[in-house]
Phi, psi and omega in degrees: 000146180297143183218108189289325188290343180280348179275077181289126178299153178146169181249117180245145179228121181248126181251145175201154176267350176244122183294330180292333176291320176296319180299320180296322178295317179300312182298315182294320180296315179293322182293321183275339182231067183289156175278180179293157173303141180069008176261128184281141172274123182262121179235127180258124176228175181247005176203151178293331178297317178295321178298317180298317181297320180289320179296322179299320179292322178295327184277348181290159184296325179276003173260234178270349180083348180199147178245062180254160179056037177249118180257118181259130179228149171275157186305318183297319180292322177299316181300315181295318179294325177294320177300315181294323181294323184272319185270348177110124180290342180286327184263335182253118183288167178295327180239135181276140175294348179263005175298153188300318184292324178285323181294329179302311184285331176293320178293321179301322179285326190276324190304315183302327182285350184257344194292341181277351180276146183300327183298329188255026178302318178302322179288321180297321179295319181291323186271006176293150179057051180240082188281329184258013179064008183297314181294320180294320179295316180295320177296318179299320178297314181296317180293320178297319178295319181295314179293330175296318176294319178300320181298328183272316189255345182222054180297329180292327176298312183295326177296318177295317182296321177299325179277006177088009181263112182274075182212165174230159180240144176273185184296336179274002179087359180285131182268136176227155180290145174295137176308143187304323182288346183246011183298337181296338182293317179296317179293322179296321178297320179292323178291324176300315180296321180293333181280350181266141178309143186306325183286354180239001184297328182275013185260023171288157182299321181294317180292315180298323181296317179296315179294321180300313182298321181292316181290319182297324180293331182270354183293142176255345177212161184289128173297149185298328183279353180272127183296148180287334179222137177232125179246123176254116190240122165068014181283136185261353180199132174221142176290161181302325180302319180292320180292323176297321178295314179299320179295320179292319179295328184293348176293335184233351181229160176274113181247123181237123180249119180256116192250126172275105185246119184286349187224137181278350182257167173290123184226016183285352183251018183258005185232158181303158180063027181292336180291345182280345187279328180053055181275114182266325184230081179294139181292319187255149183288152175288144179299138181300144178067013176266126180300147179289322177253099183281132172278121182306330181286339180253013184301321185296342181279349187235341188232166177282126185294329179292317179294323179290325184277326189247355192259017185299317180298314179293324178299315179300318182295314179299318180297319177294321179297320181303330181292341181243002187268124175233081188298334180295340182279342184224002184302323184290346180280349184231148174296319177215144174249351174239101186261052180279126184241132178297136181266326181237073182295337181270008178064231185291349177279348179283167179295154182302319180301315180295322179296320178295316179295323178293321179297322177291318180300321183268001182059033187281130178281173175287156178297151184291333181222161183294335180294338183267008178296144180282151183261138177242156178298136180296342178269359183293121177232031182288337174233129180219142175246130180239127182252127181235178180258347184197169177296320179302317180291325176304314183288322178297318178295317179302318180302314179296319181293320178296320178298322177290327176296316179299324181285332188255343183251115180298141174065015177286127179247157178306325182291349180273005185238134173235138178238121184239144178226159176299328180213105184291335180298326181288324185270343185305315179298323180291321178297314179297322182291324184272304184282328181282353182272354181264128183285159186301323184276354178287138180297340181271003183293130177235115177295137184214161175217146181248116179260167172075000176284142175305140187300324183290344178293336181243006181242106183304325182296320179287326175298319179293321178297320175302315180295321181292327178289350176259017182308312182295339180261355186265143175285347182052059178286172176302318180297319180300313183288322179293327174298320177296318181291342175287347180272118184304319183294328180286307182292332178295328179298332182253016174074024179256152177238171183297325182292342180280342190293317179302317178295318178299318180299320178296318178296318181297316179293316183291330182276359174087018179285135177231300179200161178089130177293321182198174176298325180296318179293323179298333179298334177293346178257017176085011179273153179291164182290154172090005181272073184279337186300138177071013174270173178294323178295320177302310181292321180296318179297322177296319179296314182295318179292322178297323177293325184282319188240357182069223180271045183276193182282159178294156181227120180053041177080006180258125179271122182294140174259103194275005180279351179275114181186175179070200182294329182291345180299340179296343180288340181295326179299305176302322178297317178296320179295320179297313182294324177295320178295315180296319181292323180295315180288332175299318180295318184290314185294335183286349184257134174300153182202167178287169181298321180295321177294321178295324176303312181290321181298310183292324178294317177296319178300317180294318183284325181287335188251353184226136173237099183305135184257350179210178183297324181295317180291328174294324176295320179297315179296324176295324178291325176300315179296319181295317179296318178297318180295320179294319179295317179296321178298319178297319179293321179294315180297329179279354181070028182286121179240345184293145176289135183253140173283167181301321184303319181286313181298318181295313181297321179294313182294311182294324176296319178294322176296320181294316183290328184266351187238033179291130181292128181241054177274061185257143181058050182262019179082011180235178170295126185264119171257129184203176178272143172293111183214161182306142177069033169259019183276031175293135183292136175226152176297320182235124177243123181242134178240120178252155174071030180277067186259155177297132179086347180253342175207128000299145182289138184262128174221086183303139179292159177296150181299332183257018178279106182290338178290340181267001182287167179296132178077004184267352184296139173229145176304132181102348177297144180272139176219129182300317182291321177291323175303315183292325177296316181289327175298319179295319177296316179296321178298318177298318183283337184273352178281128183263328181234323182218141172240119185245121182238127183232143175205164179278095186262357179225143179287135179287346182270310186230010177066015178289157183287139176237141187281148174278180173306148179301330178291319177294319179298318177296319180296318179294319177297320179297314179296319181297325182278344187248342186220163174211152177286166183302312182256078183263118178301339181290351175283357181288188186287341184284112181293333179297314178296325181295325181284322184289322178060035182287346183299324181294314181295323175299323180291325185270350189248139176233119177263118186265152178289170185293321185250149178290344182258017181300144177295341179301335180284346188239005179287145180298324184258032184288165172299134181303336180280350180263106176204164178210146175265004180279082185298337182296330178291320179297319181297319180292316181294322179295328182281355183235040182298331178226070186285151172281128181304127176083350180241090185282058179231144185291340182155182180294144173278166177293161180298140180291158177292161181295128182260117178276139175070046176299135184254163182298324182298330178296318180288324179296315179298321179295315183293326179288322183208087183300326182287319182298324182295330177295314181291314186290310190271324183269314182268348184058039179249131182231119173264133181282112181244017180283116182263066182260166179291154180296147176294347183263001182236134173289155180293131176257335179205168180283131175277179186287348177265351183301319178302333181271313182287302183281321178298325177297324177292320177296319180296317180298320179294319180292320180291331181282344183273166174295149183307322182278356181240011184293322180297316178298322179294320178296315180295323179293322178294324177297321176297321179297319178297323177295322179291338178275353181083013182278343181248160180299170183282152168050230185296329177296326177292322178295318179296319180294320179298319178293321180297328178276322188288319185300311177297324180296319179296324177294322178295322179295323176299314177298321182296323181296322179296315179295321181295324177292325181283322181238078190280336189262131175279139179249155179292152177299146186246132180284135176253116179219098188237144171240106186252120178285126183287116180284341180231093185305145179297149180300144179068007178216061182295143175080001181278129179280146177294136182295163179300144174256113185234121180193184177235143178249111183250183179073020183282144178230158178227154177286163182278002182277001177075032177261094187292339183281351180255129181227159174216155171209154179219155177231163184246144176226112192276036176213162183289145182234356186257154172259185185291340180270005179079021179255157176286111182259332180266072183289341179293349177280351191261348185306320180296313178298321183294314182295317179293326177295316178298319181296319179294317179292322177293336176289343176103012179257157175273104189241131171248128182245146182230145169244111185270123179233167181298326185258012177155185182230130173268137185239138173242115184281169180300147178238149175288156190298319184295315180295319179298317178297320181298310182292325177295321179295323177300315181297315182295320181297311181291330175298320178298318177294323181291346175273353177261332178201155176295128180277137181282068178202146175223156187296307185296316182293317180295317181292324176296319179296312183291325182298321178282319184297323183251026183292136177282346185265354184281136175244012182277166175291162180302322181293316179295319179298321178296317179297320178294323178295318178296319178297320178296320178295319180298316180294321178296328183274313186259346185086176182265003179084356182236286186260347185235138179258351179072181179299321183301320183289347182248006185225117174290334179294317180290318180294335178284330186249317183233084190289350174207176185293326180298330179289326181273334178284327174054075173067280186254357177074009184294319182288321177299314180300317181296315181293317180298317181293319182291319189271322192242342180297319178302321178297315181298323180287327188275334188282142172217172189249137170241119182264151177234136177268142179292000000 
C-alpha cells in the first residue's frame, strides 16, 4: 500500500559499475515503496532506449509485475516542468519563447532590421546575396542552437549581457571582455529580449533558473505540481544547471540519482583540466599508494590509460555530482550505496574482456615491462577485431559471426545482441540486403530491427510527400511519377490500383512522355517557351485524342495515341486528375507565402495527394498535421510575418518531421542495429561495433566560428563535446559487453588491398591490449628481445583479416585461419562444382542433349546464326540478359540511337512503299512529320535534321525496291516449307538422332512477268549501309535472316534469288541446287543442336571478319601471314580496338559471361573456332554478291 511518510525528501546517489545492478535497486525500491494510486512515478533518462529497458524490468514478474503510471522525461523537459511547478504554471507557459524552435523564427524575422548597424557588420557581410533566405534561415538555426546552449551552460554570460555588460566569464569566474569581432552576440541577445512581449521576456532558461533557485530555497512546503519522487537513472552527463535544480527539488521531494560509474576509486584528477572541478569532498576513496598531486608525466604509472583517454565526460559528471553528494545523510536508507562488483574474480583465468573491465574498475595501470603482461587462454575470443574491404563485407562478416555466436554461446537470444555504428543510415541498406535476404524458414535467419533511422526513410507515404515538396525543383520524369504511383496512399487518392500500373507504364512510354508536366514547367529549368513535346501534358493529350478518334488524323498538331481503348480507357481519367493535381500544387508551391499559408499549402498537398489505406498511414497523416501545427505555433509566437520561399518552409517542415519521428524500435526482442549515441550503454551479452574507421569515429563536428564556448580558456566541466561524447560512448560500449566485444572496420582498401587505419580509439585500444596481455603461446617469449617488446602475437590472435569477396576460397581451405568461415553454403556448392573450371567458361560442363523439337521454324535457325551463344542462354537455360541499349525513359531523344534506322526508318519505309510511286517521297516526309508529332524525334531543328537523316536512306531504298519490282512484278503465293533433312554429322552425345522436321512458310515471293514459274525472287530490307568503299558487302551480319530463308527456298526445290535491299546498294544471293542447300541447312541445324548443350566458341561478326580476311581475293600475303591477319581481324571484331570500338564482347552480356576475351573463344589453337566459322558462315560469304543501283 502507498505510504507517504516513507518518501523522505533528500538527494541520494547510488553508484555501480553494472547498470543492471542499478536497475535492480530501482525496481526493488519502487516495489517496496509504491506511490499513491493514480500518482505517476517520474523517471528521468537521456534516451528512449534506456526508458524501454527500465520499463521491461518493472513489468517483469520479479519486478512490479506491471509498468503502469510511469512517466518518463528527458532532462530538459523535467527542468522546465520543475520551473513551472515552483514559479507557477499561470506565469510560466508550457513552451518558452526562448526555445530553439521558436528562437529560430524570431531571429529570422529580427536579423534584417539589424544589418545596417555597425555592430552587426559581420552578419551583414555573411547575408549578402541571399535571395532565397537560405543563408539567413541557416544562420538563424545556428544562432538559435548557440543561444540555447548558452542558456544551459553559460547562464551567467546571458545575465551579464542582459545587464549591458559585454563580457564573458571563465570557469574560475574571472570576467574578460568579449572579442571585438564577436561583440554582436551580446547586443543580439538584448535585441532578442526586446522583441519578446514584456510579460515573457524573463522566461529564458537562464533567468528562470536563477528565479527558481531563489524561490525554491524559500519554500516551506512542496508545491502540488512538484512530484514527490524523482528518479534519475543511468545518465552519464548533466549540466550544472540540472544538478542545481535536482538539489533544490530534493529539499521537498525524494530525488534518487543512479550513477553508472566505471571505477570504484576517485578518478576525477587523472584527466586534464582537473583543477577546474574544485572537489572538496570526494565520495569515493583515492586509490591506495596514489599520490595526491599527480605529475602528468608519471600518470601512466598510477592510472588506467583507457579511463584517462576516454573518460573526460564521465569525469566531469562525477566531479559535479560530488559537489552535491552527502552520503552520510542517506547511507542508512540503503544496504549499500556503492554497488561495485568484480568482473574478473578469477584474475588472469577470466576472459580478456572481463580482465579489461576489471582493470578499469580498479584503475589499474599497464605493467611496467612486457615481461609482466598477463597471459590469456589461446582460445579466448571475448574480444575480436574484424577487418573488411567495404561496409557490405562488414555486414556479411557480421552475419556469419553472429551465427557462430548462437552456435557457441548457450542460451544466447537475438535480444542479447546489439550492433552499433556511427551512422545507422549509411549501414541500413547493407543490413537490409544481408539480413533481410534470409527467409524465415532458413536456419540462418536472424530476426533484426533497425532503430534510429528517420521515419520517412521507412514510410513510403512520407517519402512521397518529400518528393512532392520538391515539385518546383523536380523534372517530373517518368521515373519520378511512377515512384509516386508505387505508393498505395498516393495512387489510392486517384482511384488507381497496383494492377493498373503496367498498363499505364505502356501508355506512358508509347505516348512519348519523358519529363516535365508541361512546357510552362520546363521554362523553370531555363528552356524556351513552347517545348511541349515529351511532357506529361503532351502525352495525356495524345491519349485523350486517341480514345476519341482511334487511329484517326491529327487534330491541332496532336497525333492520336490509338492504344487507349476498351475498358482500360477508364484509367486515363485518374491519370488526368493526378496530373492536374500535381500541376496545381506546382504552381502554388513555387510562390513565397506566409507561415500560415504554408501550413495550409502543405496540409492541402497531403490531403489532395494521399488517401490513407490503413491505421498506420492515418497515424502518419495525423503526425504531419501535428508537426505543421507546432511549426505554425512557433512562427506565430515569434511574430513572423515575412513571406517564406519554398526552400525555407520545406527544410523547416522536413527537419521537424525528422526530429519528431525517429523510429524507436529498440529492444524489440531481436538483434538491435542502432546508432552509437549517448545512453546506449545498456548491457548486452554481445556488443558489436561496425564502421570504426579512421576519420569517421570519433565523429567530427567542428564548432561554429562564433561559438564563444569553444574559445581558449572558456571550457567548463560538464560542457558537451561531440568528440568527448564519442570517446565516452566507446568506453561505455566496452563496459556494457558481458561476454563478447566485436569491433569491425574497413581495414583494407577495396581498390588495391592496401592497409587502412582504424579509428584512433580502436588503435588506442589495440595498443593497450598489446601492452598489457599476451597469448599463452606467444612467440615473443622466444630469445629475440625485439619480438618480446613488440608483442604483436596478441593482436594477430585477436584480429581476423577477411578476403574481398564472400565466396573466396580462403573460407573453405582446410588450413584456413579459424576466424575465416561462412555459413553461406551456396558459395561452397558453387566452388565445389567448379573444381576444374574451363577458363572463361563458368559452366560445370555440357548439358544433356535437348529433346527432339517438332516443327523447327526458320526463325529458330536465324536467331542461332545471328548469335549462337545467346540461343544457349535463352532457349536452353531460359536466361535473358537485357541488352537493349535504348534511351532512358526519363530523357527526351536528343539524337537518333543505333536502332532508329530500323525502328523509325522501318515506319518511314512502310509508308513510302504503301504510297503511289509518284507520291512516295511525299508519303515518307509526311510520316516523318507524324513521328515528330508522336515525340519519337528530337525537338525543333534537331528533329528536322533527324527526319532528314532517316528519310534520305529510306528514299534510296524505295528507289532500289522500284527497280526490283519492275524486274519481278508478279506476287506469288506463300510457299510451305516442310523438310526432313538427315543430319550428316550427328550432334555430340546424340549419335544417330535425325534432325527434326523444319516446318514454316516462305512468303514475300515474286515472279518475273515472262511467265517462268520456276523462277522466284524475294527481298528484305536493311535500313543501314552494308557496303564498304570498294563496293563490297562489308556488313555481312545483316544477312543471316535472308540467308536462312534463301537456303530453305532452295532446299524446297525452287530457283530462288534473294536480295537484301539497303540504302547504299543491294546484296544478292543467287539460286542454289537443292542438294547443296540441304547440306548447308543441315550444318546449321546440326550445330544449333550442339549449341543447345554448351555455348559454342563462335560469333557471327567475329567469324565473318575472320573469314573475310582469310579468303580475301585482294591478299598477296603468304598463308601464314594471311592467317595472322585474319586472327587479328577476328580479335578486333570481338574485343574492339581499345579506343573507338568495343567489339562484340562490349555489347553482349552473354559473351562476357562465357568468353570474357578473345583467347577464351579462340581456345588455344583456334581449330574449333575455325571449323565452326567455316561450317556456319563460309557458305554465306561465298554466295553473296553485290548488285548496285545508280540514283
